[in-house]
Backbone bond lengths (Angstrom), bond angles and torsions (degrees), N, CA, C in turn:
res aa  C-N    CA-C-N  psi(-1)  N-CA   C-N-CA  omega(-1)  CA-C   N-CA-C  phi
1 M - - - 1.436 - - 1.514 110.81 -
2 K 1.284 119.57 -28.64 1.456 122.94 -177.01 1.515 111.10 -70.78
3 Q 1.340 117.41 -36.06 1.451 119.46 -177.35 1.535 114.21 -63.71
4 P 1.336 118.39 -46.74 1.481 117.55 177.09 1.510 113.25 -62.07
5 A 1.341 116.98 -38.42 1.456 121.00 -179.31 1.530 109.36 -66.67
6 L 1.324 116.63 -39.34 1.481 121.00 179.29 1.533 108.61 -65.00
7 L 1.339 116.28 -43.11 1.448 119.61 -179.03 1.522 111.66 -65.14
8 L 1.355 115.91 -42.69 1.446 119.46 177.59 1.537 111.81 -64.19
9 S 1.308 117.67 -40.33 1.442 121.49 176.23 1.534 112.08 -61.07
10 T 1.306 115.04 -40.57 1.476 120.95 -179.94 1.544 108.93 -64.30
11 I 1.333 115.97 -46.70 1.497 120.94 -179.44 1.543 109.92 -60.44
12 L 1.319 115.20 -45.16 1.470 117.95 -178.99 1.531 111.97 -67.30
13 A 1.326 116.89 -38.39 1.461 120.20 176.67 1.512 112.87 -62.40
14 L 1.362 114.33 -41.74 1.454 118.40 179.06 1.541 111.81 -68.60
15 S 1.331 115.69 -33.18 1.465 118.85 178.67 1.521 111.94 -65.81
16 L 1.327 115.94 -30.04 1.463 119.13 178.70 1.530 110.94 -69.20
17 F 1.309 118.43 -30.66 1.443 121.92 179.23 1.533 113.81 -86.52
18 Y 1.331 114.60 -14.15 1.455 120.87 179.00 1.517 109.89 -70.67
19 R 1.296 117.29 123.15 1.467 122.19 -178.24 1.507 108.36 -120.32
20 T 1.308 115.11 133.01 1.465 118.87 173.78 1.518 107.44 -85.46
21 P 1.322 116.61 144.63 1.445 119.36 178.73 1.557 108.64 -66.41
22 V 1.323 113.26 140.43 1.455 119.69 178.77 1.508 107.98 -95.27
23 V 1.313 115.85 118.39 1.496 121.00 177.15 1.493 106.49 -115.79
24 Q 1.311 113.16 121.60 1.481 117.70 179.68 1.489 109.22 -103.19
25 A 1.297 113.79 147.22 1.480 119.20 178.00 1.523 109.86 -71.70
26 V 1.282 115.25 140.46 1.469 121.23 174.60 1.531 106.85 -91.49
27 T 1.308 114.42 124.94 1.465 119.06 -177.91 1.516 108.51 -110.71
28 P 1.351 117.48 106.46 1.456 120.05 177.61 1.533 110.07 -66.08
29 P 1.337 116.76 155.47 1.455 117.53 177.16 1.544 110.69 -69.12
30 D 1.293 114.15 164.83 1.482 120.26 176.98 1.545 109.21 -78.91
31 F 1.301 117.11 141.91 1.443 122.96 176.53 1.504 109.94 -124.48
32 P 1.334 117.93 139.16 1.503 119.94 176.34 1.535 107.15 -72.69
33 A 1.316 115.34 165.55 1.485 122.25 175.88 1.527 109.31 -82.12
34 C 1.339 114.97 148.70 1.474 118.12 176.22 1.511 111.97 -66.55
35 A 1.340 116.67 -20.43 1.461 119.59 176.09 1.548 111.12 -63.42
36 N 1.319 116.01 -23.33 1.477 121.76 175.20 1.498 108.27 -142.73
37 P 1.371 117.20 72.49 1.436 119.50 -174.97 1.532 113.29 -66.62
38 Q 1.331 116.73 151.83 1.426 123.42 -179.53 1.553 108.13 -129.03
39 G 1.314 116.33 179.67 1.446 119.72 178.13 1.498 112.00 88.76
40 T 1.330 115.28 -169.98 1.460 122.23 -178.84 1.515 109.57 -98.97
41 L 1.348 115.79 123.75 1.465 121.23 179.55 1.528 107.56 -66.22
42 K 1.313 117.60 119.67 1.468 121.01 179.49 1.538 111.50 -97.33
43 V 1.297 119.42 -43.16 1.470 122.91 177.36 1.519 108.36 -146.25
44 S 1.336 115.35 151.80 1.452 120.14 178.06 1.535 107.48 -151.20
45 Y 1.312 115.69 129.33 1.478 121.67 177.29 1.517 107.14 -123.41
46 E 1.308 116.42 124.51 1.488 121.21 -179.59 1.522 110.94 -70.79
47 D 1.344 117.45 -32.17 1.459 120.00 -176.89 1.532 108.83 -153.29
48 G 1.303 115.91 153.68 1.446 119.47 175.34 1.527 111.20 148.49
49 V 1.328 114.66 -173.95 1.460 122.28 179.90 1.535 105.68 -101.16
50 H 1.297 117.28 130.38 1.465 122.41 -175.65 1.524 111.20 -132.53
51 G 1.326 115.42 159.24 1.459 122.79 176.93 1.523 110.17 -106.86
52 I 1.295 115.07 151.57 1.466 123.32 176.25 1.515 106.17 -119.63
53 A 1.330 116.32 128.22 1.451 120.99 179.69 1.531 111.89 -56.57
54 G 1.317 116.21 136.48 1.473 122.25 178.21 1.513 112.01 80.89
55 N 1.359 119.13 6.87 1.458 123.70 -179.70 1.489 109.77 -139.29
56 T 1.333 117.66 133.52 1.455 121.29 -176.75 1.540 112.90 -90.34
57 A 1.332 119.28 -5.30 1.428 121.91 -178.79 1.514 111.28 -71.60
58 E 1.347 115.84 159.46 1.481 121.44 174.25 1.496 106.88 -99.46
59 Y 1.349 113.96 140.46 1.458 120.03 -179.63 1.504 110.28 -122.62
60 K 1.311 117.31 134.64 1.474 122.70 179.20 1.513 110.12 -105.35
61 G 1.333 114.99 130.41 1.435 119.77 179.38 1.498 111.37 155.86
62 S 1.303 118.21 -158.72 1.479 123.57 179.33 1.549 109.86 -96.04
63 D 1.300 114.58 155.94 1.458 119.94 -176.96 1.535 109.40 -151.37
64 S 1.332 115.59 129.56 1.480 121.25 177.46 1.510 108.74 -132.61
65 V 1.355 113.34 145.03 1.456 120.44 179.34 1.506 109.25 -124.84
66 Y 1.349 116.31 130.71 1.457 123.02 -179.78 1.510 110.13 -118.46
67 Q 1.315 118.23 132.78 1.465 121.95 173.45 1.512 108.87 -86.97
68 L 1.341 115.74 120.77 1.466 119.34 -178.31 1.537 111.30 -95.07
69 S 1.338 117.06 -33.38 1.460 122.52 -179.81 1.520 106.61 -160.14
70 D 1.352 116.56 -171.85 1.461 120.45 180.00 1.538 111.57 -68.03
71 T 1.364 115.64 -19.47 1.465 118.67 -174.89 1.542 113.34 -123.75
72 T 1.322 119.17 2.88 1.443 120.21 -178.91 1.546 112.08 -133.71
73 W 1.322 115.09 142.66 1.474 124.16 178.49 1.489 108.11 -137.53
74 L 1.324 116.41 153.12 1.438 123.16 178.76 1.501 108.71 -123.40
75 Q 1.333 118.90 121.44 1.457 123.49 178.66 1.536 107.11 -109.00
76 C 1.335 115.87 125.50 1.463 121.82 -179.97 1.507 109.86 -118.14
77 F 1.338 115.90 103.39 1.459 122.31 177.34 1.504 108.44 -98.35
78 C 1.351 116.78 138.10 1.474 120.78 175.76 1.505 108.33 -131.71
79 S 1.328 115.64 117.89 1.471 120.49 -178.82 1.511 110.40 -73.73
80 Q 1.312 117.95 168.18 1.432 124.23 -178.13 1.524 112.39 -64.78
81 D 1.348 116.88 -24.08 1.472 120.32 179.47 1.519 113.52 -96.51
82 G 1.342 118.36 11.06 1.456 121.65 174.81 1.525 116.41 88.78
83 E 1.327 117.49 6.23 1.455 120.46 175.35 1.508 110.26 -93.20
84 G 1.319 115.73 122.04 1.470 119.79 -176.16 1.495 112.11 -106.69
85 I 1.324 114.50 158.01 1.456 123.12 173.69 1.517 107.62 -129.99
86 Q 1.310 116.42 117.80 1.455 121.55 174.52 1.508 108.38 -95.89
87 T 1.358 115.70 125.47 1.448 120.32 177.00 1.525 108.95 -112.43
88 N 1.326 115.26 120.09 1.449 120.84 175.75 1.510 108.42 -91.81
89 W 1.318 118.70 119.72 1.453 124.49 -177.97 1.531 108.08 -105.28
90 W 1.342 116.02 131.70 1.471 121.88 -178.24 1.517 107.79 -134.31
91 K 1.335 117.37 117.41 1.461 122.72 174.29 1.509 108.76 -69.29
92 V 1.318 117.57 122.18 1.462 121.09 -172.52 1.515 113.91 -122.93
93 S 1.327 117.69 34.50 1.457 120.53 -179.22 1.509 113.27 -63.90
94 S 1.355 117.87 -17.50 1.455 120.06 -179.64 1.555 113.24 -95.03
95 L 1.343 116.99 -4.13 1.431 118.87 -177.84 1.538 112.49 -85.74
96 I 1.296 117.65 149.44 1.468 121.53 177.59 1.531 108.43 -89.09
97 E 1.342 114.25 166.47 1.468 119.77 -175.21 1.536 112.06 -57.91
98 E 1.291 117.81 -38.24 1.478 121.93 -178.40 1.514 109.39 -63.19
99 D 1.342 118.17 -40.85 1.463 122.45 178.10 1.521 110.96 -64.30
100 I 1.353 116.15 -42.35 1.461 120.81 179.53 1.509 109.43 -63.36
101 Q 1.320 118.89 -39.16 1.443 122.60 178.79 1.541 112.01 -63.91
102 V 1.372 115.25 -40.40 1.482 119.31 175.41 1.510 110.63 -58.89
103 L 1.331 116.84 -44.92 1.471 121.29 179.41 1.535 110.10 -64.16
104 K 1.304 118.09 -40.90 1.473 119.15 177.18 1.515 110.57 -59.74
105 N 1.349 117.36 -41.53 1.440 121.94 178.51 1.525 111.23 -62.56
106 Q 1.303 117.07 -23.57 1.487 121.98 -179.72 1.503 111.03 -90.94
107 G 1.340 119.30 4.27 1.456 120.88 176.50 1.525 115.53 101.79
108 W 1.326 116.67 2.43 1.469 119.14 178.19 1.531 108.37 -81.13
109 S 1.339 116.95 152.29 1.442 123.22 174.43 1.521 109.99 -105.10
110 F 1.348 116.43 136.56 1.448 121.06 176.48 1.518 109.90 -86.99
111 I 1.330 116.85 127.82 1.446 124.06 178.66 1.543 106.09 -116.71
112 P 1.346 119.08 107.32 1.457 121.03 -175.15 1.517 114.62 -58.22
113 S 1.329 117.00 -33.02 1.469 121.25 178.36 1.514 109.82 -144.28
114 G 1.318 114.62 131.00 1.463 119.42 179.16 1.532 112.02 -81.84
115 A 1.358 117.09 -3.82 1.464 119.92 -176.27 1.532 113.32 -58.15
116 L 1.329 117.31 -35.89 1.459 120.56 179.42 1.526 111.52 -69.46
117 W 1.288 116.64 -15.11 1.481 122.40 -178.35 1.539 112.00 -107.84
118 G 1.337 117.22 10.92 1.440 121.00 -179.93 1.503 114.03 81.93
119 L 1.324 116.83 12.97 1.467 122.29 179.66 1.526 109.67 -106.44
120 D 1.323 116.02 -176.85 1.483 119.96 177.99 1.548 110.23 -64.41
121 D 1.316 113.56 155.48 1.470 120.41 177.46 1.531 108.47 -79.26
122 E 1.334 114.40 66.61 1.475 122.74 -177.93 1.517 106.24 -137.29
123 P 1.347 117.19 162.05 1.458 118.44 175.50 1.527 113.16 -73.61
124 Y 1.330 116.96 146.15 1.441 124.44 -178.31 1.532 110.38 -135.23
125 M 1.312 114.30 156.30 1.446 121.01 167.24 1.527 105.78 -113.71
126 A 1.308 116.54 139.09 1.488 120.87 -178.25 1.520 107.99 -126.19
127 N 1.321 117.26 137.18 1.461 121.81 179.77 1.492 107.65 -129.61
128 N 1.361 117.69 124.96 1.456 123.03 -179.53 1.520 111.30 -100.37
129 N 1.323 115.71 139.89 1.456 123.95 176.49 1.490 110.54 -139.81
130 P 1.334 118.23 137.73 1.460 121.28 179.12 1.520 111.06 -75.50
131 Y 1.343 116.37 150.47 1.446 121.31 171.47 1.536 107.42 -154.45
132 A 1.313 116.61 157.67 1.487 122.28 178.21 1.510 108.58 -88.05
133 C 1.320 114.71 136.11 1.448 120.27 177.85 1.529 109.98 -144.21
134 N 1.319 119.90 170.56 1.463 125.80 -179.16 1.532 112.64 43.57
135 G 1.326 116.59 -73.31 1.481 120.41 -175.75 1.503 112.05 -75.67
136 G 1.338 118.75 -20.13 1.478 119.55 -179.40 1.504 109.74 -108.80
137 S 1.307 116.70 165.27 1.451 120.98 178.41 1.504 111.33 -75.65
138 S 1.286 118.11 154.26 1.462 121.84 -178.19 1.559 108.93 -67.35
139 D 1.348 117.45 -27.07 1.467 118.68 176.92 1.509 111.83 -63.92
140 S 1.327 118.29 -45.28 1.440 119.26 179.45 1.498 111.48 -66.86
141 G 1.338 117.28 -31.42 1.472 119.26 176.44 1.547 109.94 -65.16
142 Q 1.337 115.66 -41.77 1.420 118.55 178.97 1.546 111.56 -64.97
143 I 1.340 116.47 -39.12 1.464 119.81 178.54 1.523 111.09 -64.46
144 L 1.337 116.54 -45.83 1.468 119.86 176.72 1.502 113.42 -59.50
145 A 1.354 115.19 -43.11 1.485 119.80 179.93 1.516 110.32 -66.14
146 S 1.338 116.91 -37.92 1.464 119.67 178.86 1.493 110.31 -68.14
147 A 1.347 118.59 -41.58 1.449 121.34 177.04 1.538 110.89 -60.55
148 A 1.325 117.00 -41.60 1.437 119.57 178.42 1.537 110.66 -64.52
149 S 1.344 116.94 -38.03 1.446 120.95 177.85 1.531 112.26 -63.70
150 I 1.352 115.50 -40.74 1.442 119.61 177.79 1.524 110.37 -63.41
151 T 1.344 116.43 -44.69 1.459 120.95 178.18 1.490 110.61 -59.04
152 D 1.327 118.64 -43.56 1.455 122.18 179.48 1.503 111.03 -60.83
153 S 1.350 118.91 -40.39 1.425 120.67 -177.82 1.517 111.24 -70.28
154 V 1.350 118.60 -33.17 1.439 121.52 175.62 1.529 110.48 -68.00
155 L 1.331 115.59 -43.68 1.452 120.64 179.27 1.512 111.18 -69.75
156 G 1.360 117.39 -16.78 1.448 120.98 -178.05 1.522 114.45 -77.66
157 L 1.347 117.87 -1.69 1.445 117.90 177.20 1.505 109.58 -67.77
158 A 1.306 116.93 131.07 1.444 118.79 -174.97 1.518 110.81 -101.75
159 S 1.300 114.15 151.99 1.456 119.55 172.17 1.517 107.64 -73.43
160 T 1.319 116.88 133.16 1.474 118.70 -174.72 1.537 110.64 -99.35
161 G 1.301 120.53 0.59 1.450 121.49 174.64 1.520 113.54 74.45
162 N 1.325 119.20 21.23 1.440 121.21 -177.07 1.532 115.71 -70.20
163 I 1.296 118.98 -11.37 1.487 121.60 -179.39 1.521 109.64 -62.61
164 S 1.314 117.98 -33.64 1.486 119.36 177.64 1.524 111.23 -64.66
165 L 1.307 116.46 -40.73 1.434 120.48 177.95 1.556 111.11 -64.25
166 I 1.323 116.61 -41.33 1.443 121.58 177.99 1.535 111.34 -62.02
167 Y 1.325 117.01 -45.76 1.453 120.27 178.04 1.522 110.95 -63.71
168 G 1.338 117.99 -39.51 1.461 121.71 178.19 1.537 111.64 -62.46
169 L 1.354 115.21 -45.68 1.463 118.41 179.91 1.515 112.37 -68.61
170 A 1.329 116.26 -36.27 1.476 120.32 176.81 1.522 110.85 -63.61
171 S 1.319 116.52 -39.12 1.487 120.98 177.53 1.498 111.00 -65.34
172 V 1.335 117.81 -44.87 1.464 120.37 177.00 1.511 110.34 -62.03
173 G 1.335 118.87 -42.89 1.443 122.56 178.39 1.517 112.34 -61.47
174 A 1.326 115.74 -44.58 1.476 120.06 179.35 1.536 109.85 -64.30
175 G 1.309 115.79 -41.50 1.475 118.75 179.17 1.504 111.60 -64.58
176 S 1.326 116.56 -41.18 1.463 119.61 178.07 1.501 112.16 -65.73
177 L 1.326 117.99 -39.81 1.449 121.11 176.05 1.509 111.16 -61.07
178 F 1.325 116.87 -45.75 1.455 121.82 178.14 1.509 110.98 -58.67
179 L 1.332 117.06 -46.15 1.457 120.47 -179.59 1.530 111.56 -64.48
180 G 1.335 116.47 -38.03 1.449 119.69 177.59 1.508 113.14 -63.51
181 I 1.335 115.60 -42.79 1.478 119.68 178.02 1.525 108.90 -64.54
182 L 1.317 118.24 -44.02 1.452 123.10 179.25 1.518 110.83 -60.53
183 A 1.311 118.84 -44.41 1.469 122.78 179.53 1.498 110.17 -65.38
184 R 1.275 118.17 -40.25 1.498 121.98 178.54 1.518 110.09 -63.57
185 K 1.325 117.12 -41.99 1.438 120.93 -178.58 1.528 109.54 -66.53
186 R 1.303 119.25 -36.08 1.470 122.94 -178.65 1.535 109.95 -70.05
187 R 1.360 114.91 -35.96 1.478 118.62 178.63 1.533 111.94 -62.68
188 R 1.301 114.86 -37.08 1.466 120.02 -177.85 1.552 111.54 -70.87
189 E 1.336 115.82 -26.23 1.452 119.66 -179.22 1.456 113.88 -75.89
C-alpha cells in the first residue's frame, strides 16, 4: 500500500513544479486609415518611384508619411491608377524575438533598421494594407482599410500554449488512474 501512495505523492509533487510557458499576445498599436490620415505630415511626394516595406517591386505614384507617435508612423502610397498601399510602421526595439515572430506570423515584415526608410536606426515592424485612393472614392478606401483592420485583429489572436498544460494534466490523470487500479488490486489480495 505504501508504494502506490508514494508514487502518487511523487506525481502530484512533480505536477506542482510543472509550469506551462506563458505566451502573451502581442497587441500592435492602432493606426488610422490612409483615407483619413492623422498625425504630423513628415514627407510628401506628389510623384515618383517609391518602395514598399516587405516588397522589392518599384511603385510609381504619390507617397506621404505621417508621424503618429514616437513609435508609430503611417505611410500612404497611392499609385497612378488609384490603388493604394497603407504601411503601418511600428518601432519595436522593446519587443523580444518571440513577439516579433508572432507579428511575422500575422503578416508583418521585420525591418532591422528604419534608417533606409528615413526613420530612426532602430528595428521596425511594417504591415501593408490595400486601400482605394485618387481613382476610388474615399468611402471605399475607408471600407477597405477597416476590413484590413478587422482581418488583422482576427489574425492577432495568439496561441496561448495550453497544450502543454493539457498533456501535463492528462499524465497526472493517467498516473492517478493507474495507481488507483494498482491499489484496488492489492486490496483484493
